[in-house]
C-alpha positions as CSV (number, residue, x, y, z in Angstrom):
1,X,80.8,121.3,101.8
2,X,79.9,124.0,99.3
3,X,78.1,121.3,97.2
4,X,76.1,120.4,100.2
5,X,74.9,124.0,100.6
6,X,73.8,124.1,97.0
7,X,72.0,120.7,97.5
8,X,70.2,122.1,100.6
9,X,69.1,125.1,98.6
10,X,67.7,122.8,95.9
11,X,65.8,120.6,98.4
12,X,64.1,123.6,100.0
13,X,62.4,124.2,96.6
14,X,60.6,120.8,96.7
15,X,57.8,122.0,99.0
16,X,57.2,123.9,102.1
17,X,57.6,121.0,104.5
18,X,61.0,120.2,103.1
19,X,62.0,123.8,103.3
20,X,60.9,124.0,107.0
21,X,62.9,120.8,107.8
22,X,66.0,121.9,106.1
23,X,66.0,125.5,107.4
24,X,65.0,124.4,110.9
25,X,67.8,121.8,111.2
26,X,71.1,123.5,112.2
27,X,73.1,120.3,111.6
28,X,72.5,120.6,107.9
29,X,74.3,124.0,108.0
30,X,77.5,123.2,110.0
31,X,79.8,123.2,107.0
32,X,81.3,126.4,105.6
33,X,83.7,127.1,102.9
34,X,85.5,130.4,103.7
35,X,86.7,131.3,100.3
36,X,87.2,134.8,99.1
37,X,84.8,134.4,96.2
38,X,81.9,133.2,98.4
39,X,79.4,136.0,99.0
40,X,78.7,137.5,102.4
41,X,75.0,136.8,101.8
42,X,75.6,133.0,101.5
43,X,78.0,132.9,104.5
44,X,75.6,134.9,106.7
45,X,72.7,132.6,105.6
46,X,74.6,129.5,106.6
47,X,75.7,131.1,109.9
48,X,72.1,132.0,110.7
49,X,70.7,128.6,109.9
50,X,73.5,126.7,111.8
51,X,72.6,128.7,115.0
52,X,75.2,127.7,117.6
53,X,76.2,124.2,116.4
54,X,80.0,123.5,116.1
55,X,81.3,124.4,112.7
56,X,83.4,122.5,110.1
57,X,85.3,125.1,108.1
58,X,87.3,124.9,105.0
59,X,89.6,128.0,104.7
60,X,91.4,129.1,101.6
61,X,94.2,131.1,103.5
62,X,93.0,134.5,102.2
63,X,93.2,137.5,104.5
64,X,89.5,138.3,104.3
65,X,88.6,134.7,105.1
66,X,91.0,134.7,108.1
67,X,89.2,137.7,109.5
68,X,85.9,135.7,109.5
69,X,87.6,132.6,110.7
70,X,88.8,134.6,113.8
71,X,85.3,135.8,114.4
72,X,84.0,132.2,114.3
73,X,86.9,130.7,116.4
74,X,84.7,129.8,119.4
75,X,82.4,127.7,117.1
76,X,85.1,125.9,115.1
77,X,85.3,122.2,115.7
78,X,87.1,121.3,112.4
79,X,89.3,123.5,110.2
80,X,90.9,122.5,106.9
81,X,93.1,124.7,104.7
82,X,95.0,124.5,101.5
83,X,97.3,127.4,102.1
84,X,98.2,130.5,104.1
85,X,99.7,133.4,102.2
86,X,101.8,135.6,104.4
87,X,102.3,138.0,101.5
88,X,98.8,139.4,101.7
89,X,99.6,140.8,105.1
90,X,101.5,143.9,106.1
91,X,104.3,142.9,108.5
92,X,102.9,141.1,111.6
93,X,99.3,142.1,110.8
94,X,98.1,138.5,110.5
95,X,100.1,137.3,113.5
96,X,98.2,137.9,116.8
97,X,97.3,135.4,119.5
98,X,94.0,133.6,118.9
99,X,92.3,130.9,121.0
100,X,90.2,128.3,119.2
101,X,88.7,126.8,122.4
102,X,86.7,123.9,120.7
103,X,88.9,123.1,117.7
104,X,89.2,119.3,117.7
105,X,90.5,118.6,114.2
106,X,93.0,120.4,112.0
107,X,93.6,119.2,108.4
108,X,96.7,120.6,106.7
109,X,97.2,117.6,104.4
110,X,96.3,119.7,101.3
111,X,99.4,121.8,101.7
112,X,101.1,119.6,99.1
113,X,104.9,120.2,98.5
114,X,104.7,123.7,100.1
115,X,107.6,126.0,99.6
116,X,109.8,126.7,102.6
117,X,108.3,130.2,102.9
118,X,104.8,128.6,102.9
119,X,105.7,126.2,105.7
120,X,107.3,128.9,107.7
121,X,104.3,131.1,107.3
122,X,101.9,128.3,108.4
123,X,104.1,127.4,111.3
124,X,104.2,131.0,112.4
125,X,100.4,131.3,112.2
126,X,99.8,128.1,114.2
127,X,102.3,129.2,116.7
128,X,100.0,132.1,117.5
129,X,96.9,129.8,117.7
130,X,96.1,128.4,121.1
131,X,94.3,125.0,120.5
132,X,93.6,123.4,123.9
133,X,91.2,120.7,122.5
134,X,93.1,119.8,119.4
135,X,93.2,116.0,119.2
136,X,93.2,115.1,115.4
137,X,95.8,116.4,112.9
138,X,96.2,115.5,109.2
139,X,99.3,117.0,107.7
140,X,101.6,116.8,104.8
141,X,104.7,115.2,106.4
142,X,107.0,118.2,106.3
143,X,104.7,121.0,107.2
144,X,106.2,122.5,110.4
145,X,103.9,122.3,113.4
146,X,104.8,123.8,116.8
147,X,105.9,121.0,119.1
148,X,103.5,122.0,121.9
149,X,100.6,121.1,119.5
150,X,101.9,117.6,119.0
151,X,101.9,116.3,122.6
152,X,98.1,116.4,123.0
153,X,97.2,114.5,119.7
154,X,95.4,111.2,119.8
155,X,95.1,110.9,116.0
156,X,97.8,111.8,113.5
157,X,97.7,111.4,109.7
158,X,100.9,112.0,107.7
159,X,100.8,112.3,104.0
160,X,103.6,112.5,101.5
161,X,107.3,112.3,101.9
162,X,110.5,110.8,100.5
163,X,113.1,108.5,102.0
164,X,115.5,111.3,102.7
165,X,112.9,112.8,105.1
166,X,112.4,109.6,107.2
167,X,114.4,111.0,110.2
168,X,112.2,114.1,110.3
169,X,109.1,111.9,110.2
170,X,110.3,109.6,113.0
171,X,111.2,112.7,115.1
172,X,107.7,114.2,114.3
173,X,105.9,111.1,115.5
174,X,108.1,110.8,118.6
175,X,106.8,114.1,119.9
176,X,103.1,112.9,120.0
177,X,103.0,111.5,123.5
178,X,99.2,110.8,123.7
179,X,98.9,109.2,120.2
180,X,96.4,106.4,119.8
181,X,96.0,106.3,116.0
182,X,98.6,106.8,113.3
183,X,97.7,106.8,109.6
184,X,100.6,106.9,107.1
185,X,100.6,107.6,103.4
186,X,104.3,108.0,102.6
187,X,106.4,107.7,99.6
188,X,109.6,106.4,101.2
189,X,111.5,105.6,98.1
190,X,113.7,108.0,96.1
191,X,112.1,110.9,94.2
192,X,110.5,109.8,91.0
193,X,109.8,106.3,92.3
194,X,106.0,105.8,92.7
195,X,106.1,103.1,95.3
196,X,104.3,104.0,98.5
197,X,104.0,102.9,102.1
198,X,100.5,103.1,103.6
199,X,99.2,102.0,106.9
């Protein structure tokens, strides 16, 4: 997504017609990386050019980015994150009810081998998010997701996992009552064995 932004900014320098097309087409600007190192100027430019189209957001789990994510919650259609650090918050500061009314897809699959504290923090955060339109979820198999979020899913992707966790995975899948598509990428052998099960 950030690479696309840089590409767009290169294309606009070709000529005025290209610039008018790129700047005047909101769909080109629907992807945002909410990383703490990204400048406010760049984020504001993307938001202005995207107008009111639904947004696809990659969030780094940083407190300052979460504040902006909250402000954009009515426009979020897709959110992906590689972490959520509860340690950057004073007690309970980050945990308040939020509604993401149009969020369709949540990608947590990059939370690879999270520590128990990381999983607990993400679970607590998601427990405070109301996601009425969530239909698609990609997740590292053992990231804890509140059960009420599972029953409405039509697409579920599970990544990672060892044989000793199979009961947890079966239980996880069993709570997804509306599921139509299931994608698995699981290592169901003992730790250290590289054989995988995909489907």
